[in-house]
ZALUMLUM-906957 format. One line per field, with one value per residue (C-alpha): residue number from 1; residue in three letters; y, z, x. Coordinates in nm, 3 decimals. Layout:
nr = NUM; ... .
rest = ALA; ... .
py = Y; ... .
pz = Z; ... .
px = X; ... .
END
This chain:
nr = 1; 2; 3; 4; 5; 6; 7; 8; 9; 10; 11; 12; 13; 14; 15; 16; 17; 18; 19; 20; 21; 22; 23; 24; 25; 26; 27; 28; 29; 30; 31; 32; 33; 34; 35; 36; 37; 38; 39; 40; 41; 42; 43; 44; 45; 46; 47; 48; 49; 50; 51; 52; 53; 54; 55; 56; 57; 58; 59; 60; 61; 62; 63; 64; 65; 66; 67; 68; 69; 70; 71; 72; 73; 74; 75; 76; 77; 78; 79; 80; 81; 82; 83; 84; 85; 86; 87; 88; 89; 90; 91; 92; 93; 94; 95; 96; 97; 98; 99; 100; 101; 102; 103; 104; 105; 106; 107 .
rest = UNK; UNK; UNK; UNK; UNK; UNK; UNK; UNK; UNK; UNK; UNK; UNK; UNK; UNK; UNK; UNK; UNK; UNK; UNK; UNK; UNK; UNK; UNK; UNK; UNK; UNK; UNK; UNK; UNK; UNK; UNK; UNK; UNK; UNK; UNK; UNK; UNK; UNK; UNK; UNK; UNK; UNK; UNK; UNK; UNK; UNK; UNK; UNK; UNK; UNK; UNK; UNK; UNK; UNK; UNK; UNK; UNK; UNK; UNK; UNK; UNK; UNK; UNK; UNK; UNK; UNK; UNK; UNK; UNK; UNK; UNK; UNK; UNK; UNK; UNK; UNK; UNK; UNK; UNK; UNK; UNK; UNK; UNK; UNK; UNK; UNK; UNK; UNK; UNK; UNK; UNK; UNK; UNK; UNK; UNK; UNK; UNK; UNK; UNK; UNK; UNK; UNK; UNK; UNK; UNK; UNK; UNK .
py = 10.791; 10.610; 10.589; 10.325; 10.211; 10.126; 9.738; 9.842; 10.139; 9.820; 9.583; 9.810; 9.980; 9.606; 9.450; 9.796; 9.592; 9.297; 9.440; 9.671; 9.998; 10.163; 10.315; 10.089; 9.834; 9.591; 9.579; 9.567; 9.303; 9.095; 9.100; 9.050; 8.760; 8.800; 8.711; 8.856; 8.499; 8.706; 8.999; 9.192; 9.400; 9.351; 9.058; 9.018; 8.629; 8.604; 8.381; 8.320; 8.085; 8.087; 8.281; 8.258; 8.607; 8.633; 8.264; 8.290; 8.134; 7.834; 7.833; 7.903; 8.215; 8.490; 8.586; 8.955; 8.884; 8.675; 8.972; 9.223; 9.041; 8.967; 9.359; 9.492; 9.175; 9.259; 9.669; 9.599; 9.463; 9.742; 9.954; 9.844; 9.962; 10.263; 10.403; 10.440; 10.247; 10.241; 10.209; 9.869; 10.029; 9.672; 9.341; 8.951; 8.633; 8.284; 8.126; 7.724; 7.590; 7.732; 7.773; 7.680; 7.795; 7.738; 7.616; 7.820; 7.960; 8.145; 8.412 .
pz = 8.891; 9.067; 9.390; 9.568; 9.703; 10.103; 10.074; 9.957; 10.138; 10.428; 10.313; 10.208; 10.601; 10.719; 10.441; 10.602; 10.917; 10.831; 10.664; 10.863; 10.772; 11.024; 11.373; 11.662; 11.663; 11.833; 11.680; 11.360; 11.511; 11.627; 11.221; 11.020; 10.787; 10.839; 10.450; 10.298; 10.132; 10.069; 10.141; 10.084; 10.257; 10.603; 10.632; 10.586; 10.640; 10.664; 10.711; 10.909; 11.078; 11.433; 11.434; 11.724; 11.823; 11.934; 12.248; 12.536; 12.800; 12.747; 12.349; 12.336; 12.037; 12.311; 12.429; 12.311; 12.077; 11.918; 12.115; 11.859; 11.531; 11.607; 11.707; 11.372; 11.120; 11.320; 11.260; 10.859; 10.836; 10.966; 10.806; 10.448; 10.556; 10.787; 10.497; 10.859; 11.151; 11.460; 11.826; 12.073; 12.369; 12.539; 12.355; 12.474; 12.372; 12.529; 12.380; 12.321; 12.211; 12.262; 11.900; 11.847; 11.707; 11.302; 11.357; 11.004; 11.108; 10.969; 11.117 .
px = 11.746; 11.415; 11.237; 11.309; 11.001; 10.933; 10.996; 11.340; 11.359; 11.329; 11.519; 11.848; 11.766; 11.848; 12.130; 12.295; 12.308; 12.399; 12.701; 12.818; 12.740; 12.593; 12.714; 12.664; 12.902; 12.774; 12.405; 12.651; 12.837; 12.514; 12.388; 12.592; 12.595; 12.161; 12.098; 11.729; 11.519; 11.195; 11.026; 10.662; 10.572; 10.453; 10.717; 11.056; 11.240; 11.624; 11.857; 12.165; 12.383; 12.497; 12.875; 13.086; 13.185; 12.755; 12.795; 12.662; 12.976; 12.788; 12.844; 12.450; 12.369; 12.352; 12.013; 12.042; 12.228; 11.893; 11.714; 11.889; 11.874; 11.459; 11.381; 11.578; 11.440; 11.078; 11.224; 11.259; 10.927; 10.739; 10.940; 10.796; 10.484; 10.509; 10.772; 11.012; 11.158; 10.984; 11.073; 10.977; 10.901; 10.831; 10.956; 10.904; 11.048; 10.954; 11.321; 11.237; 11.536; 11.875; 12.051; 12.531; 12.751; 12.746; 12.309; 12.112; 11.790; 11.529; 11.411 .
END
């Protein structure tokens, strides 16, 4: 069997999360449906349609779900370079607008 490249391993790591093939149920629920549309070392671009299961009481994409998804996509991009997952110690997001159910996003 051919050994996977670091990029292939990082993509599999992210795909496993998007397909629910992990033990962290909340993370799996948040990332379900995420699709990789482009991948190269240091850059992974994904598409995502906001599902109803991740909405806040106002009908917006929950900021915690948004942060989880962004953090994991960024971790996969870093993984593609360093060959292992790094942990976020300080993570800040500026929100400019809301996302609603069925909005199609590029991350």
